[in-house]
N, C-alpha and C positions, 0 to 999 in steps of 0.2 A: 518093121517093113510095112506091115499092114496099116499101122498108125499113120505112116507117111502117106500112103495112098488115100486114106480117109481124109487126112488134112487137105490134100490137093483137091479131092472131090468136093469137099465142103467149100473151099475157097472158090472153086469154079462155079458152084451153085450160087454162092453169094454174089459173085460178079454178074451172073446171069440175072439174078433178082434185081440187083441195082440197075442194070441196063434197062430192064423192063419197067422199073419204077420211073426212071428218067424219061423213057419213051412215053409213058402214060402222062407224066407231067407236061411234056412238050405238046402232046396232042390236046390236052386240056387247055393250054394257053392259046393254041391256034384256033380252037373252035369258039 
């Protein structure tokens, strides 16, 4: 049960990191 929660937390963190990376790339292209 704890492992499942950890997996979900990790996946959420990864998605957040990916979104931030994409956002950084987009702002770089625009400037």
